[in-house]
N, C-alpha and C positions, 0 to 999 in steps of 0.2 A: 303299214296293210302289204303283204308280201302278195302279188299278183303275177299270171303269166299273160306272156300275147307272144306276135311272130314279130322278127323284127323286119323292117321296111326302111327306114330311115337312114341317111346319110351319117346323122348323126348315129343312131345306133350300131351301124356300120362299126362306126370309128372308135367308139364305146367297146364292141366285138373286138376289136384290134388291136387293144389297151390292154383288155384282162386277159386276152389269147399272151399278149407275151407275158405278163405278170405270174402267170401259171405256167406255163411252158417254155418260158427263157430264165425266167429268173428264180424262180422257184424247181421246176423240173428242169434241166440242164437239157431239155431236147433238140433247142436250134441253139444259133448263135446268136450273141448280143447285136442290137441295133441303137444305136444312139437315137434313133428317134423313138424309142419306146413302142413301138406296137410292130405286131407281127400278124399280116395278111393270108391267112391259111390258102395255101394252093389251092383251095376247090373252093373257095370263097363265091365265085359263081354258080355253082352248084347247090351249093349247100342251101338248107333254110335253117332258118336260127328260130329256137323259139328261147326266151330270157327273163327272167325271173329281176321284177324290181321289189325293192322298199320304198313304196309311194310310186317319187319320181326318180329314184336313183336307179341303174341296172347293176345288179350283185351279183348275178351266178348267167350259164347260158349252154346249149347244146345245140350241136350241129347236124341235122337229117340230110344222109344224100343217099339215093340211091343210082346214083351212074356206077356205071361198072366200067375198068375194075375198081375192089375198093382199095384202099393202103394197106389192108388186111388180105386182099389176093394177092400183092407182091411178093408182100412178107410169106403166103402161109401155099399159096396156089390157089384155085380158088376155093371157096372157106364152104362150099354144098358139101365138097368130100368129106369135112369133118363133122357136120354137122349131121342131128339125131333127125328123122323122121318125120317130127312133131314139128321143129322148126321150117320145114321146105313145104308146108301146104299152101303158100302163097306169096307175095312175092318177099323180097330182101331186101332192109336199106339199113345203110352201116352212122352209127354214131360217133363221132369225135367233139371233141373241144367241150368235154364235158368241165364246165369250171365254174366255181363259186368263190367270192373274194371272202378273204379270209375272216375279214369281221361278223360273216354269215354262215360259218359253216357251223350250224346247228342241225344238222341232218335236216330239218324240216325244208332248206331251199331245192336240197340234194332231191329230197321225198316229191318235192312240190315238180319240178321239173322229170323226173320219172314218170309221176302221176299225167302231167299233160303229152310227155311224148306216149306213154302208151295210149291215151286218148286220139292221139294224133293220128299213130302209126295204125288204131284198128280203124278210124274212121277211112285210112288212108289203105286199106286192102291189107297190109302189110303182116305177114306171118311170126316175123321175126328181127330182132335189130341185131347187128354183132359191135362191139369196140374192142378197142384197145384198154385195158383199164390198169392203172398206174399199181404197182407191187403196192406201193405206200398207202393205197387205201381198199385194199381187198376185203376188210369186215366189211365197211360199207355197201361196197356193190353186190354183196350177199347180200345186206339188208334190202337191197334195191332189187334185186330177183336175179341177177347177174348170175352164168354157171361159168367156169372156165371148159375150155372144147381145144384148148389144144398147151402145150410149154409157152413158159416164159418167153418175150424177142423184144431184141432192143439192146442197149450199152448200159455196163453196170450202173450209172447213176440213171439211166433213164428205161428203167423194163417195165414191159408191160404184158399186161395176159390175155391173148383171146379172148373171147366174153361171147355171150350169148344171151340174150331176153326175149324169152316168148309170151304170152299173154298168160298164158297158164299158169307159167315161174312166177310173173308177174303177181300175178290172182293170189298167189301163195304166200306171199316177201311182207314181210315188215312194214315196208313200203307203203302196199296195196292197204293195210290193214291199219295204217296213219294217215290215210288219203284225205283230203278235204271232203267233206256232203261236197254233193252235186247237186244242186238246185235247178229243178224246171221248171220253166214258165209256158211248158206245152201247152194247148189248148186242148190233148186228148194223146194218149191215153192220160187219162185221171189216177194219180198215187194214191192206192186204198187207203183209208184211216183202219183202225184196227175193227173196228165193228162190222164193216161192209166186207172185208176179208173173212171174217169169221163164215157171214153168212156163205161166202165162195165157198168154204171148209165145208159144210154139213155135209151131212150124208144126202145122196140126192134119192126123190121120189118121184114116184110114175106123174107124166102131166094130167094120166086120165083120175088120178086119185084123187077124193073130199079133199083132202087137205091143200092139194093143188090148187082146187078151184075156188078154195077159200081167200089163200093165198092172192091169187090173179084178181076174185072179187075185190079184195083190200085193195090192193095198187088201180084198180080201173076207178074205184071209189074218189081216190086222193087226186088221183090224175084230172078227174070231171071236177073235185071241188076248187085246185089248184087252175081250172082251165075256164071255168063256167060254161064250158060245151056242155050239148044235151046226151053225148055218144063219146065214144074211146074205143078202138082198134088197136090193140096190142100186137103185134108182130115178131116173128125173131128175124134178126138184120141190121143193119146198118140207116143213118140218113137217108143215107141213097134210097136204099127199099122202100122206106117211107114216102119218099118222095115218088118215087118210081107207082108204089101204089093210088097215090093221090092222083096222079096223073092220068093214072089210068081210070080214074072215076072221070075225071075231065073228061076224058074219049068218049064217054056214054053221051055225053050232054053234043044237042045237034047245032048248036049254037057256034060263033065265034068270038074268040076270043083276043085278049088281051093281056100280052107281056111287060113288067117293068122289069129293066136288070140295070144297076148301078155297082156290079160287083162281079168276082169271079163264081158264087153260088146263084148269082139270080142268071146270068149265062148257063151253067150246071141245069136248070128246071129249061132254060131253052133248050138247049141239047134235048134234053129228056123226050121234050114234047114236037121237037122235032123226028126223033122213034117214032111217037105216034101219032104221025103226021096230023099232030092238030093242026088246025086252022084260025090262025091270029095275027094280028099284028104288033108289033116289037114300036116301046118304048126303051130307045138305047142312050144310057147317061154315062161320063166317065164315072170311073171307079170312086167314089169319096166323093162323088157330086149329090145332094139330096133330087129324088125326083121333085119336079117344075108343077106346082098347080096348076098355073094357067095352063099349061100345053095338058096336063091330064086329064081339066073338064074339059079343054076345048073337043081331043081326041072320043071322050067318053060320051060327049054333045052332040058329035057329030057321024057317029057311028052306033050300030045296034048288037053291043057286045051282050054275049049271056054270062063271060066270066071274066075275071082277071088273077093274070098271078106272076106272084111278087117273092122274094125272101123278105122275111121279117129283120132278123140280123144278120147284116151282110158279114162273114168271118172274115175275111178276105180284107177286108178296110175297118171292122172294127167297128163301121155304123151303123144305127138303129132307124131304118127310116120309120116314116111317122103312120103309124098304124091310125089313128085317130080321122086324119085325113083322108087316109083312104077307104075307110068304113065311112064315111058320111059320104064321100064321090059317090062308093061302092050304093050305098043305100040310094041315094039320089038317081041314077042313074038304073036303079032294080040290077044292078051286077052282082053273079056269085062272085064274093072272094079267096082264094084258095093261097095258101101262104104257106111258106119256108119257113117255121120257127125253131127249128133243130139247135139253133145255134142260141136263142132269145128263151126259150121255154124252160122255167128254172132259174133263168139269169135277174128275172124282174117281174113284178107281177104284175098281169096284162089279162085283158076276160079275150076271149075267144067267140063270146056268145053272139056275134054277129057275121061269123065265119063261116062260110060254107064248109070247106075243109083246111084242118091245117097238120101240120106235121113235128114231131118230135123225138127225142131221144133218150136213153138212160143215160149215154154218159156228158160228156160236155158239162155244162153249169151244175147239173144235178150231183153228178160228184162218181160216179158208179161206172164199172167195166161196160162198156158201148157194145151191142148184139140186140137190143131190144128197141124196138120200132114202133114208133105213137102216129097214129093218123084218128082228127078228133074231126069230130063232123056235127050238127045240129038237123041232121035228119037220116032218118031209117035209110040206111044203105041194104038195097035190097043183092040178091048173089045174080051173078052174068056170068054165065057159061061162054061168054064170048073173048071173058079177060083169061090170063092166065091164072092157075088157082091159089096161088100162094099169093097173087096178088088182089085177089078178088075179098075186099073187106067186105062180102054179106057173108060172106064164110063165119067170120070174125066177127062177126054181129050179135049180140042178145047174150054173151058173157063166153060163144062156144069157142070150144078149143079142137078146131079141126087137124092143127098137125102138132110136131113134136116141141115143146119148150124143155127149158134147162129150166127148173128147180131152183140152183143154187142164184144165176142170175136171176130172177125173180126174187127171189129172198133176197138178196143185195139191194138191187131195185127196189123195195118195199121199204128196207133200213134206210138208203139213203132218201128216201122222201119223206120219211119221219122229221128229218131236218127241216120241214116247210110249214110244222105245225108252229104256232104262232108266230110264222113268217120269221123264223128265225136266220134261217137259210139265205132268205133276201137280202137279212139286214147285216148278216154278214158280208157276201158281195159288195153289197154298197160301198160298206164300210173301207173295203178295199180297195175299191175305186176310187173313192173320194180321197186318200193314198197317194194314186195315180194322177188326178188331176192336181194336187196341192203342187206337187215334183213339176208339174208342168207352167203352173201359175208362178211357178219359182223361177222358171224359166230355163231348169233342168234335161228339159226335152218337150216335144215338140211333138203332138198329135196327130197324124193324116186327116181328123174331121172331128169338128167339135160337136157331131151327134151322134156321140157314143154309150153306150150303155155297161152294164158291168158284168163282163166275161172277158174282153180280150180289146187290146187297145196297137196302134200302128204306128208304130214310128214315124215321123217324116224326118228321113237321113239328108245327111249333107255328106260331099265326099271326103269328111274328115271322119265320118261315120261308115264309112265301107266295110271297114275289114272289122267294125264293133263283135255283131255278134260270134266272129271266128275266134276274136281273142275271150271276150266274155265267157265262151268254152273252154277255152282253157285255164282260167280263172275258176273253175266251177259253175258257171251260170247258164246253163240251154233255155236258148230263147227261141222262137218260133221263125224261122227263114228260109228254108230249103224246101218247102212247098213249091213247085214251080211257079204258081203266079207272082209268090213274093222273089223267088232269086228273080225274075225277069225285073222287076222294077227296084229290084234292092233294099228290099220292105224291111221290118224288122219288125215283128210283135211281141207285146207283152199280154200273157194270160195271167187272169188270175183266181182259177180253180183250182189251184191243188190246194191241199191239208195245209202244208204249212209255207205257204204265202206269205205271211205275216215276218218271216223269220229270215224265207227267203229274200222279200221286199229290202228289209232293211240292213242284209249285208249287200244284196245288188247294189242300192241306192251310193254306198260306202262307194263300191269300186267305181260304179259310172261316175261318178264327181273326180276323183281321183285320174279315171282315165281321160275324159272331157279336159279336164286341164293338162294331164300330160301331153294329148295329142294337138291343146292348143301351143305349148310348149315347143313341140317337135317342129310344127310348122312356123313356128316364129324361126328357128334355129335353122332349117332346111332353106326358108324363101330369103 
């Protein structure tokens, strides 16, 4: 298996120095021979190296550098003077030491390097990359998307053509057409299946039309069947908006509440409650730590609370908080249970029959575009002029359509909800989750919590894994790790909701095993 990563270890740098010598001393006589058979680049400490490996063997490399002057600056003067305007929309970088071992020069490795370079440069904000391309491989450079911007430089035996690669040029290249598919493990946005995409492309209809009202009713009926709640209110917006509308309703209650937190989204609920100046006590736990039954019981017994607010599926940790336990305690102490189910609703079947308020969305587990916010209740909600009109759930009650909706978005939502007929979607997500659990049982990876659910898992990383997500991205696997709450903790997540999960997981699991083995060997050699 060919795969890419950033070079970081002394062993990798030693292999790079060998390949540098083989290519630019022995094959292309650019530098004088050295009896040690290695060549360390003069800009080594400023270079970022992307390498390609065949399983455990380094077979190709490319160096990226953005410190000025470039080597081409020294030969041509400031390269900006020779580049077109579309190459100067952002920062420039220079590519050097593009090399592949002879036995692996099948085009695939070169194209992998170019694809990884393009992705890396895009994420770093580079607008273009310049390179001195050997005249021996001009056809290959053209296939990779490079374009000459000056006459050849160098000696007769080692001539190079100054070339530039922009993202637009790369996207039109042979290399881009042959680039490996990128697989997403993001918890959103969800890649669309053909039937859901088709619904989004239908001609829009008025939200005041009869046809739209019928579509809305079908969506509401399906949501009520899934949730077992008595009433559902459908708004245009994100999960945060749904929670805002829920907290707005809590603000109408006269009594004090209790908020439970054990992750980022529980803490977000708390922050929203603060904006509404709600009166509450807080039970806060470490992220990924289950709520303590004894502490909750003690708190509820010793205080007269009217409501309890919590996140059911805590996306930040992959933890599913114990709904049955919370419902029992709320019934016992006659407390109104209010829940953020944005991440959990649609991922597994559960009843909202005993809750006061709960939220969901069209995205996440349900699998269409985000943009539809849902609030469930088991009581009739009356309009309240003290609330902002857009958040006043009473205006949405009884099938009312108070504001503009996107008919295409509703159509796609309705299409996605069809997958829950006969629990088909639940069965699919559970089978995917069990594949992850099997990998954990085989000790291929470790999860932050054992109280998970079939939507997302958080990997319990170690020092060897700190760059795993970054390296995975260079090999075509987009893991979830850049959200601030994950980056602060060095956590990486895998979501199972993308439509091509089965194929993505098979490929990623193979890559991950190779990567783990490689990292262990690098650590052993380095130590």
